[in-house]
N, C-alpha and C positions, 0 to 999 in steps of 0.2 A: 504493499500499500504505499503510495508516494505522498509527499507533502501537500500537493495541490488537492488530492482526494480528501485528505484529512481536513484541510482548510474548508472545503466545500461542505463536508459533513457537519463541521462545527457550525458553520453559517446557517445550515438547515435546522440545526437544533435550537439555535438562538431564535430562529424565525417561528418555530412551533410552540415555544414556551412563552406564555404571557403571564405577567404578574397581575393578579387581581387583589387590590388592597383597599380596605376601608380604614379611614383615619378618623380619630376623634380626640377631643381634648376634654379635660376635667378641671373645673375650678371650684373653690379656691386651691392653691397649691398646698396649703396647710389648713386642715380643719380644726378649729379651736373651740372647745367647750369651756366657758368660764365656770369651772366647778365650784369655785368659791362663792359664786353667785347662784348656785343651784341650777345652772343651765344644763339640760340633758338632751336637747334636740339641736341638730344642725342640718343644713342642706348643701348639696353639691349640684352643679349643673354640668351635664354632659352634652357636648356639642358635636354633631357630625360635620366633619370638615371636608369630606370629598371621597369619592370612590364608591364601592358597592354598598348595599344596605349592611348594617352591622348589628349583630346580636352581642350585647355587652352584659357581662355578669359581674356582680359586685359582692365582696365579702370582706370581713374584717379579721386581721390576724394580729397576734402579739408581735410587738417590735422587739425582736431578739438581737441584741448587739453582742459581739465578743469583746474581749478586753482591749482590743485595738480600735474599737468603734466601728467595725464593719457589720452591716446588717446581714444576718445569716438567714437568707430567704428559705433554704431548704429545711431549716430547723424551726421555723416559726409556726407554732400551733395556731389553729383557728380559735378565735375568741368567741366566747358565749355571752359576752357582756354587752353586745351591740345587736340591735335589729336594723336591718337595711331594707327599705321599701321605696320602690320595688327592687328586688334583688337582681332583676334581669329586665333589660329594656332592648327593644329593637328600633333602630333609627335608620331612616332614609336620608339621603344627601340633604344637607342643610337644617335638618330637624335638630331639636334640642329637648332635653328632658330634665326634670328636677328629681333628685333622689333624696329621701330623708333618712338621716342617721340618727338613731336613738340609743342613748346609753341606758342600759338596764341594770347596771351594777347596784348593789345594796351598800348601805352604810355611808358615812361622811368621808369625803376624800381630803386628806390633809397633805399629801405630797403629790406632786405632778406625776402623771402616768402618760405613756405614749403607746400608740398602737398604729397599724397601717391599714388603709383601705386599698384593697387590691381590685382594680378594674381591668377586666380582661375580655377581649373580644373572643367570643366563642365561635368556632368554625361551624358554618352552616352547610356549605358545600366545599369540602376541602379541595376537591379537583373534579373537573368535568371535561368530558371530550366534546368539542363542538363539531359540527358537520364538516368544517373545513379542515379538520385534523389538528387544530391548535388545542393546547392544554392550558387551563388556568391554574396557576399556582397561588394559593392563598397565603398572604403575609398578615400575621395577626399583631395587633397593638395591644399593649398593656401598660399600666401605671401602677406605682405604689405611692399613695398619698399619706402623709403623716397625720394622725389624729392625736391632738394634744388635750389632755384634761388639765387645764391650767388652774392652779390654786393662787396665783398672784404673788408668790413668794420667791425670793432669789435662791440660786444655787450656791454652794460653798465648797470649793475644791480644797482638799487638805492633803498634804504630803504623807505618803505611807512608807515608801522605801526607795532606794536606788541601788543599782549594781552595774558593774562592767559586763557587757555582753559580747565584747570582741570587735575586731575590725576597727578599733579607735572610737567605739560608740558606747554609750551607757543607756540605761533606761530609768525612767522615774515613774513610780506607780503612785497614782493619786486616787482619792475617793471623794465623791460628791456627798457631803453630809448636810447639805441644805435641803429645803423642801421643794425647790424648783430646778429646772435644767440649767446647765452651764453651756452656753452656745459657743461652738467652736470658732465661728466667724468673728467673735469678739475677744477671744482668749489671746493673751500674751504671756509666754513663759519666759521668766527672767532667772538667770543663774549667775550668781556673783556679779550682779549689776549689768550683765550682758543679755540682750534680747536674743532668743533662739528663733531664728527666721525659718529654718528647715527642720522639720521633725515629723515622725509618724504619729498616728493616733489622733489627728486633729480633724477627722471627719465625723460628722453626726454628734449631737449634743450628748453631754454626760448627764444621765438621768439620776435622780436621788437614789441614794443607796447603792450605786454601782461604781466600780473602779475602772480606770482608764490608764493604759500604758503609753507613755511618750518615749520615743527613742531618738537620739540625735548624736552628733559627734561631740565628744568631750573626753579629756584624757584620763578621768578618774571618776569614780562614784562620788555623789555629793550628799550633803546633809540637809536636814529640813531648814536650818538657818540660812542656807545658801540659795534656797529656792522661793520664788514668788509667783503667784498666779494672779494675773491682772485681767479683769473682764468687766 
């Protein structure tokens, strides 16, 4: 088989495969319940932005982060503390729909909690053969939207430990002992009066009662007196 034949075959393959994609957006980017004010209901809006009709399924999961602040999607259990209505919508191009999210948890919330709303396009026709020999390939859209049960209180990062991890780097372990989250976009880590500009562990907020590991270049382990968290 020569190169010209291979090129022709590849061109024919590109011709018969068509991508069928429905796109949608969801607002707001963060769903906030003012838990300190007793708020238990919120709404999101889903907008079909183009392409084929879309069937969208919505469900709430625990927001499980590891010690480095990475969301562990595969380990996140489904939450029973929320009701989503409707839990599935079908939208045609340019249509929009409102979805109600209701918190069903019992008891007073004293520390901020976070969950995720998973909005996933559900395949209706994964593939179909048209009369002209073309095959539609379905591309699915999905989003993870943070749900925050805000108690209106600040977070408080506290030094736990430090150790050398090799390669000229150290780690600092910190714990949020406040009642609210510590946002990473506002965090400044200062060691011996020097701002640390490049470090790991600075993705996703640190929730109350959880620990976070920060790693960066430094010649030795440090003590609590040498470390400041500014946010």
